C-alpha positions as CSV (number, residue, x, y, z in Angstrom):
1,M,60.4,15.6,35.8
2,N,58.4,17.6,33.8
3,D,57.9,21.4,34.8
4,R,55.1,22.1,37.5
5,Y,52.3,23.2,35.4
6,D,50.1,25.6,37.4
7,G,46.8,25.0,35.6
8,Y,43.6,26.4,34.9
9,S,42.5,28.5,37.4
10,G,40.4,30.7,35.5
11,S,37.0,30.7,33.6
12,Y,36.3,30.6,29.7
13,S,33.6,32.9,28.0
14,G,32.3,32.8,25.1
15,D,29.0,30.3,24.1
16,A,26.0,29.4,26.0
17,S,26.9,25.8,25.3
18,N,29.9,25.6,26.3
19,T,30.2,27.5,29.6
20,S,29.2,25.1,31.4
21,D,33.3,22.9,31.1
22,Q,34.5,25.4,33.4
23,Y,37.8,24.2,35.9
24,E,40.3,25.2,38.3
25,L,42.9,24.7,39.7
26,V,43.0,22.3,43.2
27,G,46.3,21.4,43.7
28,Y,48.7,18.7,42.8
29,D,49.0,14.7,43.4
30,E,52.7,12.7,44.5
31,Y,53.9,13.0,40.9
32,G,53.6,16.8,40.8
33,Q,50.9,17.1,38.0
34,P,48.2,19.4,38.6
35,V,44.6,18.6,39.4
36,Y,41.8,20.0,38.7
37,R,37.7,20.3,39.2
38,Q,34.9,21.1,37.4
39,V,33.4,24.8,38.4
40,P,30.0,24.6,39.2
41,Q,27.5,25.5,36.9
42,Q,26.3,29.6,37.0
43,P,22.7,30.6,36.7
44,A,23.1,33.1,34.2
45,Q,26.1,34.0,31.8
46,Y,28.3,36.6,32.1
47,E,31.1,38.2,32.0
48,Y,34.3,38.4,33.9
49,P,35.5,41.0,34.7
50,Q,40.1,40.9,33.8
51,A,42.1,39.5,36.3
52,T,43.0,42.3,38.8
53,Q,46.7,41.9,40.5
54,G,47.2,39.3,43.0
55,Q,44.4,37.3,41.4
56,G,45.2,35.0,39.1
57,Y,48.2,32.0,40.0
58,G,48.2,33.1,43.5
59,Y,44.4,33.3,44.1
60,D,43.4,30.7,47.4
61,P,40.8,28.2,45.7
62,Y,40.3,26.9,49.6
63,A,39.6,30.6,51.0
64,T,36.0,31.7,52.8
65,G,34.1,34.0,51.4
66,Q,32.5,35.5,47.6
67,Q,34.5,34.5,45.6
68,P,36.3,37.0,43.1
69,P,35.5,36.1,39.3
70,V,37.9,34.8,37.4
71,P,39.3,36.2,34.6
72,S,40.1,34.4,31.2
73,Y,43.5,34.4,29.7
74,D,44.9,33.0,27.0
75,T,46.3,29.0,27.4
76,Y,49.6,28.8,28.5
77,D,52.0,26.1,26.9
78,P,54.5,25.7,29.7
79,Y,57.4,25.2,26.3
80,G,56.5,28.6,25.0
81,A,54.8,27.7,21.5
82,G,52.9,31.1,21.9
83,A,49.4,30.1,20.5
84,P,46.6,32.7,20.9
85,A,44.3,31.9,23.0
86,Q,41.0,30.5,21.7
87,Q,37.6,30.3,22.6
88,G,35.9,27.0,24.5
89,P,36.8,25.9,27.7
90,P,40.7,25.3,28.2
91,P,42.4,22.0,27.3
92,S,44.1,19.0,28.9
93,Y,47.3,20.1,30.2
94,D,50.1,17.4,28.5
95,P,52.8,17.0,30.5
96,Y,54.9,16.8,27.8
97,G,53.3,20.0,26.0
98,A,51.7,18.5,23.1
99,V,48.1,19.2,22.5
100,A,46.3,16.2,21.0
101,G,45.3,17.1,17.6
102,T,41.9,15.6,17.1
103,G,40.4,17.9,19.2
104,Q,38.7,16.0,21.7
105,Q,40.5,16.7,25.0
106,Q,41.7,14.3,28.1
107,R,39.2,15.8,31.3
108,V,41.0,14.8,34.8
109,E,39.1,13.5,36.6
110,E,36.4,15.3,38.7
111,Q,38.0,15.9,42.6
112,T,35.4,16.5,45.2
113,A,35.8,18.9,47.5
114,T,37.4,16.3,50.3
115,A,40.0,15.3,47.6
116,H,43.4,14.9,49.0
117,I,45.9,17.4,47.7
118,P,49.4,16.3,48.4
119,A,50.6,19.2,47.3
120,Q,49.6,23.2,47.1
121,A,51.0,25.7,44.4
122,T,52.6,28.8,46.1
123,P,52.6,32.2,44.2
124,R,54.8,33.2,41.2
125,T,55.7,36.2,40.1
126,E,55.6,36.9,36.2
127,P,59.2,37.4,35.3
128,A,59.4,33.9,36.4
129,A,56.8,32.7,34.1
130,R,58.2,34.3,31.6
131,D,61.4,32.6,31.7
132,R,59.2,29.1,31.7
133,R,58.2,30.8,28.3
134,D,61.3,31.6,26.7
135,G,62.3,28.2,27.1
136,A,64.3,28.3,29.7
137,P,62.3,26.2,33.1
138,E,63.4,26.4,36.8
139,Y,62.3,24.0,39.1
140,Q,61.1,24.9,42.0
141,T,62.1,22.9,45.0
142,E,58.1,23.0,46.3
143,Q,57.7,20.6,43.2
144,F,59.4,17.7,44.3
145,S,58.7,15.4,47.7
146,F,61.5,12.7,48.9
147,V,60.3,10.4,50.6
148,E,62.0,8.5,52.3
149,E,60.7,5.0,52.5
150,P,63.0,2.2,55.2
151,D,64.1,-0.7,52.5
152,E,63.0,-3.8,54.5
153,N,64.2,-6.2,51.6
154,S,68.0,-4.7,52.0
155,E,68.0,-5.1,55.8
156,D,67.0,-9.0,54.7
157,V,69.9,-9.3,52.4
158,I,72.1,-7.7,54.8
159,D,71.1,-9.9,57.3
160,W,71.3,-12.8,54.7
161,L,74.9,-11.9,53.9
162,K,75.7,-12.0,57.6
163,F,74.5,-15.0,58.2
164,T,76.0,-16.9,55.5
165,E,79.2,-15.2,55.9
166,S,79.1,-16.5,59.9
167,R,78.1,-19.9,59.0
168,T,80.8,-20.3,56.2
169,E,82.9,-18.9,58.8
170,R,82.0,-21.9,61.3
171,R,81.9,-24.3,59.2
172,E,85.8,-23.7,58.5
173,E,86.5,-23.8,62.1
174,A,84.7,-27.1,62.1
175,R,86.7,-28.0,59.4
176,R,89.8,-27.0,61.3
177,R,88.6,-28.2,64.8
178,G,88.0,-31.6,62.7
179,R,91.8,-31.9,60.0
180,S,93.2,-31.3,63.9
181,R,90.7,-34.3,65.7
182,V,91.6,-36.3,62.7
183,V,96.0,-35.7,63.3
184,A,95.7,-36.1,66.9
185,L,93.8,-38.9,66.1
186,V,96.5,-40.6,63.6
187,V,99.1,-40.0,67.0
188,V,97.7,-41.5,69.2
189,L,96.6,-44.5,67.1
190,V,101.1,-44.5,65.8
191,L,101.8,-44.1,69.6
192,C,99.7,-47.1,70.8
193,V,101.0,-48.9,67.4
194,I,104.9,-48.1,68.6
195,G,104.1,-48.9,72.9
196,G,101.7,-51.7,71.7
197,V,104.4,-53.7,69.1
198,G,107.5,-52.4,71.8
199,Y,106.1,-54.5,74.2
200,L,105.5,-57.6,72.4
201,W,109.4,-56.9,71.3
202,Y,110.1,-57.0,74.6
203,A,108.0,-59.5,76.2
204,G,108.7,-62.0,72.9
205,K,105.5,-62.1,72.4
206,L,106.1,-60.7,68.6
207,P,105.8,-63.0,65.8
208,G,109.1,-63.8,64.0
209,F,110.8,-62.7,67.0
210,G,110.1,-65.3,69.8
211,A,112.0,-68.1,70.6
212,A,109.2,-70.4,68.7
213,D,110.4,-68.2,65.2
214,S,113.1,-68.3,65.6
215,G,115.6,-70.0,62.5
216,K,116.1,-72.7,65.5
217,G,112.4,-73.4,65.8
218,A,111.9,-76.3,68.0
219,A,115.5,-76.7,69.0
220,D,115.4,-74.0,70.9
221,T,112.3,-75.4,73.1
222,A,114.4,-78.8,73.5
223,G,117.6,-77.1,75.2
224,P,118.3,-75.1,78.0
225,Q,115.6,-73.3,79.6
226,N,115.5,-70.8,82.0
227,R,113.8,-71.6,84.8
228,D,112.8,-69.8,88.5
229,V,112.0,-72.5,91.3
230,I,110.4,-72.3,94.9
231,V,109.2,-74.2,97.4
232,V,106.1,-73.5,99.1
233,H,104.7,-75.3,102.0
234,L,101.4,-75.4,103.8
235,H,101.4,-75.8,107.1
236,N,97.9,-76.6,108.8
237,T,97.7,-75.2,112.1
238,K,94.5,-76.6,113.1
239,G,94.4,-80.1,111.2
240,G,98.3,-81.1,111.7
241,G,100.0,-82.3,107.9
242,T,101.6,-80.3,105.2
243,S,101.2,-80.1,101.3
244,T,104.6,-79.4,99.3
245,A,104.7,-78.1,95.9
246,L,106.5,-76.2,93.4
247,L,106.1,-72.9,91.8
248,V,108.1,-72.7,88.4
249,N,108.3,-69.9,86.4
250,N,109.5,-70.7,83.1
251,T,111.6,-67.8,81.0
252,T,112.3,-69.3,78.5
253,T,109.0,-70.9,77.1
254,K,106.5,-68.2,79.0
255,Q,104.9,-70.9,81.1
256,G,104.4,-70.7,84.6
257,T,103.7,-74.3,86.3
258,T,102.1,-75.6,90.0
259,V,104.8,-78.7,90.6
260,L,102.6,-80.6,93.1
261,L,104.8,-83.2,95.6
262,P,103.6,-85.9,97.4
263,N,104.7,-86.2,100.9
264,S,105.3,-89.6,100.6
265,L,108.4,-88.8,98.0
266,A,111.5,-90.4,99.3
267,L,114.4,-88.0,99.6
268,T,118.2,-88.4,101.2
269,D,118.7,-86.1,104.5
270,D,122.2,-84.7,104.9
271,E,123.4,-88.0,106.2
272,G,122.7,-89.6,104.2
273,S,119.7,-91.6,105.1
274,A,116.1,-92.2,103.5
275,T,113.6,-90.4,104.7
276,T,110.1,-88.5,103.1
277,L,109.1,-85.1,102.0
278,G,106.5,-84.8,104.4
279,K,108.9,-86.0,107.6
280,S,111.4,-83.6,105.9
281,V,109.6,-80.5,106.1
282,D,108.7,-81.5,110.1
283,G,112.1,-82.0,110.7
284,D,115.1,-81.0,108.3
285,G,113.6,-77.4,108.2
286,S,113.5,-75.5,104.9
287,S,117.0,-76.0,104.3
288,G,117.3,-79.0,104.6
289,T,114.5,-80.0,102.6
290,R,115.3,-78.1,100.2
291,D,118.3,-79.3,100.0
292,A,117.3,-82.1,99.5
293,I,114.6,-81.8,96.2
294,D,117.2,-80.4,94.5
295,T,119.0,-83.7,95.0
296,V,115.7,-85.9,94.5
297,L,114.5,-84.1,91.3
298,G,118.4,-82.2,90.3
299,T,116.0,-78.8,90.0
300,D,117.4,-75.4,91.8
301,V,114.8,-74.5,94.7
302,E,116.0,-70.4,94.7
303,G,114.2,-69.9,98.2
304,T,111.1,-71.2,100.8
305,W,107.9,-69.9,101.1
306,R,106.1,-71.5,104.4
307,L,102.8,-70.6,104.1
308,D,100.5,-71.5,107.6
309,T,97.0,-71.8,107.3
310,P,95.8,-68.3,108.8
311,Y,98.4,-66.3,105.8
312,L,96.3,-68.6,103.5
313,N,93.1,-67.1,104.7
314,N,94.0,-63.3,105.0
315,L,96.2,-63.8,101.0
316,V,92.6,-64.8,99.6
317,E,90.3,-62.4,101.8
318,L,93.4,-59.0,100.6
319,V,93.0,-60.5,97.0
320,G,89.5,-60.3,97.0
321,N,87.9,-64.1,97.5
322,I,89.0,-66.7,94.7
323,D,87.0,-68.7,91.9
324,I,87.9,-72.0,91.0
325,D,85.9,-75.1,90.2
326,T,85.1,-77.1,93.2
327,N,84.7,-81.2,93.3
328,A,83.6,-81.7,96.5
329,D,81.4,-80.9,99.6
330,V,83.4,-80.0,102.3
331,P,81.5,-79.8,105.3
332,D,82.4,-76.6,108.0
333,P,85.5,-77.6,110.0
334,A,84.2,-75.3,112.9
335,A,80.6,-77.8,113.1
336,K,82.3,-80.9,113.0
337,S,81.5,-81.3,117.1
338,G,77.8,-79.8,116.1
339,K,75.0,-82.9,116.4
340,K,72.2,-80.7,113.5
341,A,73.8,-81.3,110.1
342,T,75.0,-78.4,109.2
343,S,75.5,-77.5,105.1
344,P,78.4,-77.7,103.5
345,L,81.0,-74.8,103.8
346,V,81.7,-75.4,100.6
347,K,79.6,-76.1,97.6
348,K,80.3,-79.0,94.6
349,G,79.8,-77.1,91.6
350,K,81.8,-74.4,89.0
351,Q,83.0,-71.1,89.3
352,Q,82.2,-71.6,93.2
353,T,83.6,-68.0,95.0
354,L,85.8,-68.7,97.8
355,S,86.1,-66.8,101.0
356,G,89.7,-67.0,103.2
357,P,88.3,-68.9,105.7
358,M,86.6,-71.2,103.4
359,A,89.5,-71.5,100.8
360,V,91.6,-73.0,103.5
361,A,89.0,-75.6,104.1
362,Y,88.6,-76.7,100.6
363,A,92.4,-76.9,100.1
364,T,93.1,-79.1,103.2
365,Y,90.1,-81.5,102.9
366,R,90.5,-84.7,102.2
367,A,87.6,-87.4,102.5
368,P,87.8,-90.4,104.7
369,G,89.2,-93.1,102.7
370,E,91.0,-90.1,99.8
371,S,94.3,-90.7,98.5
372,E,96.4,-87.4,99.5
373,T,96.6,-87.0,95.6
374,A,93.1,-85.4,96.4
375,Q,93.4,-83.4,98.8
376,L,97.1,-82.0,97.1
377,M,94.7,-81.7,93.9
378,R,92.7,-79.4,96.0
379,F,95.1,-76.9,97.8
380,G,96.8,-76.9,94.0
381,Q,93.6,-75.2,92.7
382,V,93.8,-72.7,95.1
383,M,96.7,-71.3,94.5
384,Q,96.3,-71.0,90.9
385,G,93.1,-69.5,91.9
386,V,95.1,-67.0,94.1
387,L,97.9,-66.0,91.4
388,R,94.3,-64.7,89.2
389,K,93.4,-62.7,91.7
390,L,96.9,-61.6,92.7
391,S,98.0,-58.4,91.1
392,S,100.5,-58.8,87.5
393,D,101.8,-55.5,89.1
394,P,105.4,-56.2,91.2
395,H,105.2,-53.0,93.6
396,A,101.5,-54.5,93.8
397,A,102.3,-58.2,94.6
398,T,104.5,-57.3,97.3
399,V,102.8,-54.7,99.0
400,T,100.1,-58.2,99.2
401,V,102.6,-60.0,100.3
402,Q,104.0,-57.6,103.4
403,S,100.5,-56.8,104.5
404,L,100.5,-60.7,105.4
405,A,102.8,-59.3,107.9
406,Q,104.4,-63.2,108.3
407,I,107.8,-63.9,109.1
408,L,109.2,-64.8,105.9
409,D,112.5,-67.0,105.5
410,P,115.8,-65.8,104.8
411,S,116.3,-67.2,101.5
412,L,113.2,-65.2,99.7
413,G,112.5,-62.1,100.9
414,D,108.9,-59.9,100.4
415,K,110.5,-58.4,97.3
416,D,111.6,-61.3,96.0
417,L,108.7,-63.4,96.4
418,G,106.7,-60.5,95.8
419,A,107.9,-59.7,92.2
420,F,108.0,-63.9,91.5
421,L,104.3,-64.2,92.4
422,A,103.8,-60.9,89.8
423,K,105.1,-63.1,87.5
424,L,103.7,-65.8,88.0
425,A,100.1,-64.0,88.3
426,D,100.8,-62.4,84.9
427,R,100.9,-66.1,83.9
428,A,97.8,-67.7,85.3
429,K,95.6,-64.6,83.6
430,G,96.9,-65.2,80.2
431,G,96.5,-68.9,80.6
432,D,100.0,-70.1,79.9
433,Y,99.7,-71.5,83.5
434,K,99.1,-75.1,84.9
435,T,99.5,-77.7,88.0
436,A,101.0,-81.0,87.0
437,L,101.9,-83.6,90.1
438,L,104.5,-85.2,90.0
439,P,104.2,-88.8,89.8
440,V,105.5,-91.4,92.4
441,Q,105.7,-94.8,93.1
442,Q,104.5,-96.2,96.3
443,D,107.6,-96.8,97.6
444,G,107.7,-93.2,97.4
445,T,110.7,-92.8,94.3
446,L,109.9,-91.4,90.8
447,S,108.5,-93.8,88.2
448,E,109.7,-92.8,84.7
449,Q,106.5,-91.3,83.5
450,A,107.2,-88.3,86.5
451,T,111.0,-89.0,85.5
452,D,109.9,-88.0,81.1
453,S,107.1,-85.7,82.0
454,V,107.8,-83.3,85.1
455,V,111.6,-84.1,86.5
456,K,112.1,-83.4,82.4
457,D,109.8,-81.1,80.8
458,V,108.6,-79.2,83.7
459,L,111.6,-79.2,86.1
460,G,114.7,-79.0,84.0
461,G,115.0,-81.0,80.8
462,T,118.2,-81.4,81.9
463,V,120.7,-82.5,84.8
464,K,121.9,-79.8,87.0
465,N,125.6,-79.3,87.1
466,P,127.0,-79.3,90.1
467,G,129.9,-77.4,91.1
468,K,133.4,-78.4,91.4
469,D,133.4,-79.4,94.6
470,A,129.6,-80.9,94.9
471,S,129.4,-84.5,94.8
472,V,128.9,-86.8,92.2
473,R,124.9,-87.4,92.0
474,V,124.2,-91.3,91.5
475,G,121.2,-92.9,90.9
476,I,120.1,-96.6,91.3
477,K,117.5,-98.0,89.6
478,N,117.2,-101.8,90.8
479,A,116.3,-104.7,88.3
480,T,118.2,-107.1,90.5
481,G,114.9,-108.7,91.9
482,V,116.0,-108.2,95.5
483,K,114.5,-105.1,97.0
484,A,117.2,-105.2,99.7
485,R,120.3,-104.4,97.0
486,T,119.0,-101.0,96.7
487,E,119.4,-100.2,100.6
488,K,123.2,-101.4,100.0
489,A,124.2,-99.6,97.1
490,R,123.4,-96.5,98.8
491,V,125.1,-97.4,102.0
492,T,128.0,-97.7,100.0
493,L,127.2,-94.5,98.0
494,V,127.5,-92.6,100.4
495,N,130.4,-93.9,102.3
496,G,132.3,-94.1,99.4
497,G,131.1,-89.3,98.7
498,Y,128.6,-90.3,96.2
499,T,125.2,-88.0,96.4
500,F,122.1,-91.2,96.0
501,V,119.2,-90.7,94.2
502,D,116.8,-93.6,94.2
503,A,115.4,-94.2,90.7
504,G,113.5,-97.1,91.3
505,T,112.8,-100.0,90.4
506,G,113.0,-101.6,87.3
507,S,110.4,-103.3,85.8
508,A,111.5,-106.9,85.2
509,P,114.9,-108.5,86.4
510,Q,117.5,-107.4,83.9
511,A,121.0,-109.8,84.3
512,A,123.8,-107.3,83.7
513,S,124.1,-104.2,85.7
514,Q,124.8,-101.3,82.8
515,V,126.4,-97.9,83.8
516,T,125.8,-94.5,82.0
517,Y,126.4,-91.0,81.5
518,Q,125.2,-88.3,79.5
519,D,127.8,-86.3,79.3
520,A,131.5,-86.6,78.1
521,D,133.3,-85.3,81.5
522,R,131.5,-87.4,83.6
523,K,133.0,-90.8,81.8
524,Q,135.3,-91.3,84.5
525,D,132.7,-90.5,87.5
526,A,131.0,-93.0,85.8
527,V,134.2,-95.3,86.1
528,E,134.4,-94.6,89.9
529,V,130.9,-95.4,90.4
530,A,131.6,-98.7,88.7
531,K,134.6,-99.9,90.7
532,T,132.8,-98.7,93.6
533,L,129.7,-101.0,93.1
534,G,131.9,-103.5,92.3
535,L,130.7,-103.0,88.6
536,P,133.1,-104.3,85.5
537,T,134.2,-101.1,83.8
538,S,133.0,-102.5,80.4
539,A,129.6,-102.2,81.9
540,V,130.4,-98.0,81.5
541,R,129.2,-96.6,78.3
542,R,127.2,-93.4,76.9
543,G,124.1,-92.9,77.2
544,K,120.3,-91.3,78.8
545,T,120.5,-90.2,82.2
546,V,117.8,-89.7,85.2
547,A,117.0,-86.1,85.1
548,N,118.1,-86.2,88.6
549,A,121.5,-87.8,88.4
550,D,125.0,-87.0,86.8
551,V,125.9,-90.9,87.0
552,S,122.8,-93.8,86.5
553,V,123.3,-97.4,87.4
554,V,120.9,-100.2,86.6
555,L,121.8,-102.7,88.9
556,G,121.2,-105.9,87.3
557,Q,121.5,-109.8,88.6
558,N,125.5,-109.7,88.5
559,Y,125.2,-107.1,91.8
560,T,125.5,-108.7,94.7
561,G,126.2,-106.4,96.8
562,G,130.1,-106.6,97.3
563,Q,132.5,-104.4,96.6
């Protein structure tokens, strides 16, 4: 900063032509520079007296009253050049200590009486002025003006830095959270994959590890299979009659099946007498009927479930109604005696929703002129619909069974029944469930079609191996052309301690009789059967037997009924 120069405060006396240029100091601007103004012209020239003590540097240009004369003095060189005073107006002040060499002076802009005066000079003593002339300037505090102005830009910069810093931190935190989420998601996916693979492996559905994908291939399916079988009897408490079905869970092929048994199926009672399934259910009870079915079909029925129609009604209500495709309009049984025709209780159509009473009416309905199998098929539809709605959880299924509050057969407790039905429900929901009708002939015996398609494929495929003390089951097929000889053979075998199995009637008469056995250890049994029936031992050979017999006999025309 330049030294403050108090300026020119005196007057100049000289030629009359130069007396008009007179200046006086009025203050300093914001940069500490002196500001002058031109002194108004006087009417007449006169020579100012010399400055007295207290005038010159210290006079107050804004004081009121008569202004004292301003003495003339030599032009002050702020850097001590010591130039003599000159006549004429005072030269313009060069803040850097140089006077223009051209002689032409720069004039400070004339200030008015109301001009802004940033700073006012204070009186200065002569010793201070001498020090300045000696080249040792001394700065006074009044020469500087310090203004602290708030810098809004700096505040904006600070705010921006804080904002960018916080935004960067937020981004980093977001990245960390994102990485954590990705890691957690990967862990969950891995656990789900491991759990799914484990379940498929446990259920035998994992490709490459199931029975169908094993090295044995089709041989495994054709070989011995594990089946769980129970028999269910539906008793119509209002209309009378029964309907019977076998519920089969093949744990080897993961297939569930309802096998419908016509009431005309020929059975043998405990005394060895011929009877039918319908009569056996009404007469022998659950135990006798179950044993008779085992004898005829070669199965191992594990238990009996008696289901009266009121319990079927409650079962459908407990599972939340069922949806099936109905094949007939079923009238309301309660409106039969009414005079006016009413709309059917169950309408024919696809995916009809049936409540408890509707399901009972449909399962027991048999239209006039219909065969027994038509009503039996409707019962099978209702059973499969119930299994689709029943829970696959064994505990939940058991609770449903217990909610029926029925007295079960001792052969099948509520927990066993609930667990069994839960497995079938899982098959039904997965689409691995079907309903099959056991075809029988008019006389109630099993046809060859029934033996191959149902008895062999669905119910066993191999003959049940009886215990050491069990009697040998002998299947008799009459090919003599004389129907009465079947009964003669039955009586003969029963009296000999064998179990009679009716294998039906041959399609055409056969000249010679045949006795066949399938297992090698049954050869001697086959020879004894031939002797019991009065047949030559040469008729015994190894071959295929009916599915429910240990030894098969085809009675030819050479059989006369003797021993």
